[in-house]
N, C-alpha and C positions, 0 to 999 in steps of 0.2 A: 912396364918393367917391374922387377922385384924391388921391394924395400923391406926393411925390418918391421916387425909388428909394432915395436915401440915407436918408430919414426912415422908409422902410417896410421896411428890411432886417430889423428885429426881427420884423415879421410874417412875412416869408419864412422866417426862421430857426425858426419853429415846427415846421418839418418835421424838424429835427435836434435831438437832445438836446444840451444844453450841455456834456455830458461828451465829445462827439465831437471828435476832432482834425480839423484842416482838410485832411487828405489823407494818404495812405499814403506815408511817406518813402522815398526811394531808388528811385523808379520810374525805370527806364532810359529814356533818350531814344529815341524811335522814329525809324526812317529816314524822311526827308522824301519825300513823294510829290508829284506834280503834282495839279491839280484833276481831278475825276472827275465825269462825268455818270452818276448812278445811274438806270438805267431804272426807270420805275414802271408798274405795271399797275393799272388801275382795278378796284375791287371794291366790293361793297355796303357794306363797312366803311370804306373809304378806299383810299389808294394803297399798293401792296405793292412791296417791293424786296428784293433778296437781299444778305445779309451772311453772313460765316462766323465762327464762334466755336470756339475750342479748338485743341488739337494732338493728332492731326491735325485739320484744320479740318472742322467740321460746318456744312453750308449751312443757314442759317436764313432762311426767308421771313419778313420782318418787315413789320409794319404801320408805315409811316413817319408819325410823328405830331408835328406842330409843338407840341402841347400837353402832351407827356410829358417827364419829367425825367431819364430814364436809358435804358439798354438793358435792357428787361424780356424774359425768356425763359422759356418753359415748360421745366421740368426733370422728372426722374423723381419728384420729391417730391409726395406726396399726403397731406394731413393729417399732415405732419411725418415721413412714413415713405417712404423711397426705394424700398421693395419693394412699395408699394401703388399703383404708377403707374396701373394700369388700373382701380382703384376710382374714379378721377376722370376719366381720359381714355379716349376711344375708341381702339381699337387702330389706327385709321386716322390718329390725330392725330400729326403730326410734332412731336417734342420735341428738346431739347438733352440728350444723355446726358452729364452732367457726369463720371460715373465713367470715361468713355472718353477724357477729355482729360487729358493729362499735365501741362498748364499750369494747370489749374483749382485755385484756392485759395479756401478759405472766408475771409471777412473779418469774421466776426461780432464779433471783439474790438474792431475799429475802428468797425464800423457794425452795431448790433443789428438784429434783424428788425423789420419795420414792417408794420402793417396799416391799410388805409383802409376805412372803412364809414360812410357811403355812398361810392361812387366812380363814375367814368364809364366804367369798363370792364365791371364786373359789377353795378353799381348797389347792391343791398342784400345781395349776397353778398360775403364778405370778399375783398379784394385783399391778399394776404399775400406778402411777399418776404423772402428771406434775401439778405444781401449777400455777393458773392464777387468774384473778379477772374479774368480770363482774357484771352487774346489775341483781338482782333477784327480781322478783315480786311474792308475795304470798298474794292473796286476796288484801286488800288495802295497803299492805306494799311494799315499794320499797327501796332497798339499794344496794350499791356496796359491794360485798363480795369477799373474797378469796375462791376459789373453787378448787376442785380436778378434773382436766381434764384428763380423762382416756387415757392411752397409752396401748391399748389392746395388749396382748401377745400370744393369742392362737385363734384357729378357732372355731367359733360358727355359721358358715354359714348355718347350717341346723337346728338351734334351737334358733330363736330369743326370746329375753326376752319381757315380756309384759310391760316393763318400760324402761326408758332411763337414769335414775339417781337414786341416793339414797339421800333422805333428812334426814340427820343425826340429832338426838336430844339427843346425849349423853351429860353428864354434862361437864362443863369447869372448870378446876382447876387453881388456881393462878399460873402464869408463863407460861400457855399454850399460844402459839402464834396463830395467825389467821389460820395457816395451820391445826391446830387441835382444831378449834372452830366450833361448830355447826352453821349452817346458821341462825337459830333463834337467838342464842346468839349474833352473829355478828350484826344482824339487830337491836336487842334490844339495844346493846351497842351504835349503831349509832343513836338511838332515833326513830327507825322505828316502834317499838311496845311500848305500854304504860306501860306494866308491865312485870316482868321477869318470868311469869308463862306460862306453857303449860299444858293442861288438856286433858283427854281422857275418853270417855265412848263408850260402845259397845252395839249396838242393835242386839244381836245375834239371830239366828233362834231358836225358842223355848221360847223366852222371853215373858212376858205378853204383851209387846208392839208389837203386830203382824203386825202392819202397819209401824213400825219403825219411828213413829212420833217424838219420843224423839231425833232421829238423823236426823230429816228433811227428812226422807225417805231413808237415806243412811245406809250403814252397820255400820258405826261408825263415830264419829267426833273427830278430833284433834283440840282442841281450842288453838289458839296462841295469846299470849299477855294478858291473863286473864283466869278466870274460872267462871262458871255459878253457883252461889249460889242456884238458884232455883232448880237445879238438884241434890242437896245434901240433903239427908234425915237425919237430925241430924247434929252433928258436924263433923269437919275434925280433924283427928289425924295426926300430923306432926312428921316426923322421920328424923334424920340426916343421910345422906348417909355415907358409910364407904369405905375405900380402902381395897379391898379383893384380895390379890395377887394370891390366888389359882384359881381365875377365868381364868387365862391364862394357867392353867394346866388341869382343869377338864371340862371347859365349852367352852370359846372362845379362841382358841389357835392361836395366831399370833406371827410371828417373823419378825421384832421386836415386843415386847409385847405391848398391849394396856390395860390400866387400867381405862379408863373413862367410868364408868358404874353407873347407878342408883342402887346401892347395899345397902341393909339394913342388919343389923345383925339379923339373925333369932335366936331367943332365946328359942322358944319352938315349937315343932311339935307334933300333937296328932292325933290319929285315934279315933274319938269320944272323950271319956274322958281318953283314955289310952295314956300317954305320950311316945313318941318315942325318942330314943337316938340320940344325936347330937355328931358329931366328937369331941373328947376331945382335940385333939392336934391343930386343926385349927379353931374350931367353924364352923358356917355355914353361908353362904351368900345367900341372896334372891336377885337375879339379875332381874330387871324389863326389859322385852323384849316381845313386842307384835307381833313379827314376827313369822315365823314358829317354831322357837325354844321355843316359849312361849306357844305352844299348849300342853295340858296335864297338869294335876295337879302335881306339883312337890312333889316327895317323895324320901326318901333314898331307896337303894336296900333292906335293911332289913325291912323297914316299908312296902314296896310294897309286900314283901313275906308274911308279917303278914296279910295284907289286902286280898291277894289272898287266904290264908289259912282260915281266919275267914269267908270269903264270899262264900266259896265253889266254887270259880271260876275254870274254866278249860281252858287249853291252846288252843289257836286258831291261825291259820296261815291266814294272811290277805294280799291280793294283794295291798290294799290301806289302811294302818293303819291310825288311827286318829292323830298320831304325828310321828315325825321323830327320836325319841329316839332309842337307841340301845337295850333297854330291850325287853323281850318277851311280848306278849299280851295275855289277858285272857278274857273270856266271863262269864257273870253271867246270872242267870235266870231273864228275864225282869220283872217278877211278884214280884221279891224280891228286886228291886232297892231301894225302900223306906226304907228297913230295914238296908241298909248299913250305916256305920258311916260317919258323916261329917269329912272332913279333916280340922284341925284347925291349925292356925299359929299365933305366936306372934313375934313382932319385937322389937328390942332394943329401950328403951325409953318410952314404954307404956305397960300396961297390957291388952290392948284391944285385943280381939280375932277376927280374920278374918277367915271366913269359906268358904270352897268350898263344896257345898252340893252334895249328890249322883246324883241328876238330872243334875248337871253341869259336873261331872267327869265320868259319864257313857254315852257313845255314842250309840244311837240306829242306827245301820247300817243294813238296810234292815231286821229289826226284829231280829237282833242279837245284844245283849247289851254287849258292850265292855268296859272294864276299860280303860279310857283315862288317863293313868298315865305316867309320864316321869321321869326317874331317871338319876342321874349323879354320877360318882365316884363308890366307892364300900362301902359296909357295912353301917355304920351310916351316918346320914345326913351331907353333906359337902356343897352342893350348889344346887340351883334350879332356873329355869327360870320362873318368875312370869309374865304371859302375858295373852293371849287370854282366857284361861280357868279360871285363877284366877280373871280376870277383870269382869267376868259376875256379874251383879247387883252391881257393884262398880264404884266409880268415883275416878280417879287417877290424881294427880296433881304433876308436877315437878316445883320446885322453883330454877331457875338458879342463883339467887343472893345469897340465903342463903344455897343452896345445900341441900335441903330437899325434901322428898317425902310426899305428903299429900294423905290420903285415907279417903273416906267417902262412905256411902251406897247410891246407886243411887236411886233417886226419879223418878220413871217412870211417864211419862206424857200421 
């Protein structure tokens, strides 16, 4: 169920021991930078962007993740031993070599090691981190940050990742210490970014911007330290985020739990003009996530069944489905896509309606038109991940200071 952020800070604080102090004292102020458009490249995992860590700087391709709490980075550590790196990693795996950075500092006195199991990176393999600090550079911004230095616990020697870190962008609540603060928030707090905003827009294949000029030729842009008014067609609608405890039951399951998400209260869900039921006991949460879990238009199980029935869709088995949800997939007649209903959402605090059109939630896969829908839970709407599919033709802003999400229609250039 929902609760206010103030009343739920105790739950969020489960991530940190009560013995931890609220930040490493004496951190120098960083030099202020302007805002920066971080170019993003689409991958099967999510969007990837470049950051640098250490002195001299080591370039780290990072998975940019709205739902993670810090800068996570692969290091040489494997099962607690910095000399066993390739017992865990492929020799082709890019890592951050902490021993080659003159500015790397262990921070275990302030922030002890932490392990999550289960988690949503490695599921039932341990996600173990040691806390350290080092200098991170993103575009024009440079600041010393507390980071999560991975101590890898299992073997991926045959399967290297296309990235070496995770640049987390989840919200920061009052009382969260630096070990659970996103790198952007830490840098902004140190004066390295001018404003507490990050923004996102997606130049997806099939948009009217066939050259992706709106994204500077890239797949997407994650703007840090501001947002671009010229890319917003009309006004911005601002929404307060909510603490939604069911997220750790039906969506992102972590032990110990994590509750730092850009979550809005979903107040209405419709297929065309037909309103769909929302879970009466918990309400429904809209969790913003533009990684792989944000692919597919979010619907309840019941609403999906209605869409399948009214569209005349038929079941299909796919080797590579359009999203990683556990629901079944269905195909529709490609000639009838324009007759399907738009999926409409309203969020708490505004009556403004946001649509995902049929052309956005139907994927043409080798001339087979597949409903790209993702469901969570059972029955009526309880939660959904609002990411890549929802973001089409929209401009999304996160305000780290006021803990708000801003939405606008994207003005294509």
